[in-house]
Steps between C-alpha positions, in 0.01 A plus 500: 500500500288221361507387138271337249460414128190586296449359148314673207509470134601865474636770746491861400716750688359850520127630504550775243319519161705219339487284797136522547409430138747202506347351819140558373575351159650193661222453740250525212683241320447265798837521646592506870675842527617710779582867488748603757514881605748661737252755602207472747155454356395855549800639323505258202461693168652823658770545237666820382359568155403794272148359483465602136383272219536657160243374239258209538649200664328164498586285802504115486151357581605317815380765747164691517617784267177702547549494866872601471404795273203607713682506829853607412491710179424839649553710181404360164516824313876555417486647146828679463851540615658831615880531458648796692809649380724601800707740271222721379209426736293409194260193494457273202166332475501150356151357415466130547342288239360264772364594826710403819439463861649564842450239780505484879790270508437384852138406439593352164759270684249408757237402254758291299612295803128442609412393151810262486385348809156469368633322195629227726859603578637489861656816623770497777564849632784616733718232308851605409672276247877464583628225265402265208484119504727395225664158570619472145429705193142538532322733749272304719368750744589780757597530857333769714433636845156577632431612856835349597426174340719359225295354219611323186255508214544232249374562152528384135535860396601822680373829352722784606285820524719643780553830315803701374830343561347197653696327767379168377725543201789560731419172685449276196773356285369614150846461331452207279162614342399789276357696781629854462752573778644801316335737762642764718382802695601747223194370289250617765380826638409617844154639552291679772141610518245660734128519472375851557155629585404858400177691603435643145473291179803523276433624136683210349317206642473337154883504447821333589755763582868442435801726564876421437738525787886476519673155453256366243211499733150642500225628730144372460162637618223235446157588617314222671225742518470877468607551854731183566828506313788242469811706473843341481832490319777269408857502378727261293747313731773563243484867578613699818239457788253773537309570844170366390293635772656836492452537120144395515427736810658793317298441190173453692563827700526690175147388389206722623255199482695331765521790746278322764582143396514217763709185463282177523785252447858481369712203363823436309604215265743389224385452148653326197588742215642231275364266237313181623728219595605316181386184658323470840474110533722251657407139594213509754529893511338792330525870566224753435430871520765728642710197591533435130524882398145510359481867522508777239859634533406852414180561708516233776160362398469129576151411637354359166826313413530353844132361476561340175842338605359365815218338313715361223756367730247306710312384186815360339624360838168321562535317156846408594393375851222288345759349257739426780779703328603848648807527284639806354378410150155420623464841679642674195166592358457759766812676365362523153160626615661781692763604247269495188238709700592788724862385518581629159357833583684550811821388332450762244434756774835408643671637185368854611609434864853434365487807286388710789787393741745641230353840482464801726162586654474842332555342158246233550235743618561729202437194272206356673322846484583512144341166416107524432298356774351192334860371395598526861197297591588236248863480621431472868165316466348218318722455196844583638587689183395820332397580145520855362391641157699746295302803643550416850869420437556846367308665791719298727817592335408864522430480875816305579757741339833430662418140586474362136792257535345350819149499346642311197659253742167468675332396171777243427430359851135489405589298183705258713212468745272397221743243383551364858108432523542293175768291680286463804212374274738210397572404863588125490248227566755307689841567689704329209477810293529747795878590451447580126204726600706695758773545257255659256356719773831608625593605156207748491594637845868551386359742245304677779812537722689625205231755391449624859866501609387303793688237700371161465203447757528113508 
């Protein structure tokens, strides 16, 4: 086996959404950047995903966004959600206040890597990272193997876009920085999805369909088109494992619209169902996307957040590299941008995830079907909290007879989630106030654990 060393300003590990936007941003800033991807070129971008994007999402302007939309957004007419009650067979319709979309995730990924290369980044496929270069405190690159050849990539900054439970974080010594290492498998979910082709158009091609399953999971049916459907499910790893393939197969078999369905492809993955990392920076090292838990912990949605995070990480890192200072404090601005933007919403959503783990499925489904549709959209969508007037409160109380104590607890959790967002709005400008901020945030979470009767998640 031969070996060699290659030097860059930045090395990005992983060609998903976050990695591509990071590499494209760095290249646009004039940095010498390499994006390393373990898959071969024809499989890059093939990632297990629900493919749904709720609401309008503006991607950073470092790739051809019009091309990305034209070639990979296959259904831009998602106007509602359908929540199926497995207890009664009834369906709750939830109108969306903003039109969403469903993408062809493979084509989306391929366009992204092509646009990243067009921006000026090198892309090395079939390259598996197996270690980090960290002679002292600062991360100074990664070690990898490509076609049997050992390669060392030297870089001023390493961007970790290697996905959920990133192996880079196991390799690096992050113990003497603020980087969030309070991470384990119980804060993630396991997911599986298939893309099905049917001969007749489905009636709900303008909707995202959800159905709860055992073990705090849910099935989804997201129409890429009226005849091509992304179907999948996931479950929380804190719960007893469920047979993902069998559960999905049984549900599909009971739907008449899928009687003649053919499977186009299938794939599984792990997803974060936790708050974003409190800090995702270390000297010479930044984590983005799934590698920093930039995912809505209740829905699994992460494409827009990953795009923003990758862009911000590279933008801040580019400034640091130009200044010759890639210390934790210099990279800190990236943390602040994340936490005061989508980070605070995802952290608020984590309160509902904590509440859910402490209650039985039947009770949760009864509550969800009692809460008016727009309030559900607000809770799981853009704002991360739900407002409800007196009339709707009275209607909800009437429909949730037998669950009033739990409903009251849910409203208290909502109040805590609101105050948590205020805490995230005051995320510190530098690491010196980080401990005080964490203490204030943990005080809010202690109330959530107490209200929900849940075991601490972190």
